[in-house]
C-alpha positions as CSV (number, residue, x, y, z in Angstrom):
1,M,66.6,-7.8,-48.7
2,L,68.2,-8.0,-45.1
3,E,71.5,-8.9,-46.6
4,K,71.5,-5.8,-48.9
5,I,70.4,-3.6,-45.8
6,R,73.0,-4.7,-43.9
7,E,75.8,-4.2,-46.9
8,L,74.5,-0.4,-46.9
9,I,74.5,0.0,-43.3
10,C,78.1,-0.8,-43.1
11,N,79.0,1.9,-45.2
12,Y,78.1,4.2,-42.5
13,V,78.7,2.5,-39.1
14,E,81.4,0.2,-37.9
15,V,79.2,-2.8,-37.2
16,E,80.1,-6.5,-38.5
17,P,77.1,-7.4,-40.8
18,E,76.2,-10.5,-38.7
19,E,75.6,-8.4,-35.9
20,I,72.8,-6.5,-37.6
21,T,69.4,-8.3,-37.3
22,E,66.0,-7.2,-38.1
23,N,65.7,-6.1,-34.4
24,S,68.6,-3.8,-34.5
25,R,67.5,-0.3,-33.8
26,F,69.2,2.3,-36.3
27,M,70.0,5.0,-33.8
28,E,70.3,3.1,-30.3
29,D,71.9,-0.3,-31.6
30,L,74.0,0.9,-34.7
31,N,74.9,4.4,-33.4
32,M,73.8,6.0,-36.8
33,N,73.3,9.7,-36.6
34,S,70.5,11.6,-38.4
35,Y,72.7,12.4,-41.1
36,D,73.8,8.7,-41.8
37,F,70.1,7.7,-41.4
38,M,69.1,10.0,-44.2
39,C,71.8,8.9,-46.5
40,L,71.1,5.4,-45.9
41,L,67.4,6.2,-47.1
42,G,68.8,7.6,-50.0
43,D,70.6,4.6,-50.8
44,L,67.7,2.4,-50.0
45,E,65.4,4.3,-52.7
46,A,68.1,3.9,-55.2
47,E,68.7,0.3,-54.5
48,F,65.2,-0.7,-54.1
49,D,63.8,1.9,-56.6
50,V,61.1,3.3,-54.7
51,T,60.5,6.7,-52.9
52,V,60.2,6.9,-49.5
53,D,57.7,9.4,-47.6
54,E,59.9,11.2,-45.0
55,S,57.0,11.7,-42.8
56,E,56.5,7.9,-42.5
57,I,60.2,7.4,-41.9
58,L,59.7,8.9,-38.3
59,E,57.8,5.4,-37.4
60,I,60.8,3.3,-38.5
61,H,63.0,2.5,-35.6
62,T,64.2,-1.1,-36.6
63,I,65.6,-3.0,-39.6
64,G,62.6,-5.3,-39.5
65,E,60.3,-2.2,-39.6
66,A,62.4,-0.9,-42.6
67,I,62.1,-4.2,-44.5
68,V,58.3,-4.3,-44.2
69,Y,58.1,-0.7,-45.1
70,L,60.2,-1.1,-48.4
71,E,58.3,-4.5,-49.2
72,N,55.1,-2.5,-49.0
73,L,56.5,0.3,-51.3
74,K,57.6,-2.3,-53.9
75,K,54.0,-3.7,-54.2
């Protein structure tokens, strides 16, 4: 899942995939703006066939947190 998320993130920000870790923060480390983040969420929903609850997204700050959240949605 991390590899696919890295690939999707690289569509929005200029960062090398290998620089993206589970500890990377979307806004602070990857310099994503809120528009890019919301577009990424749409991509994640399509890629992993899930529906993201926008109120829960406010609690997700790192790639690792996103992975846990997506894995829980897929159960």
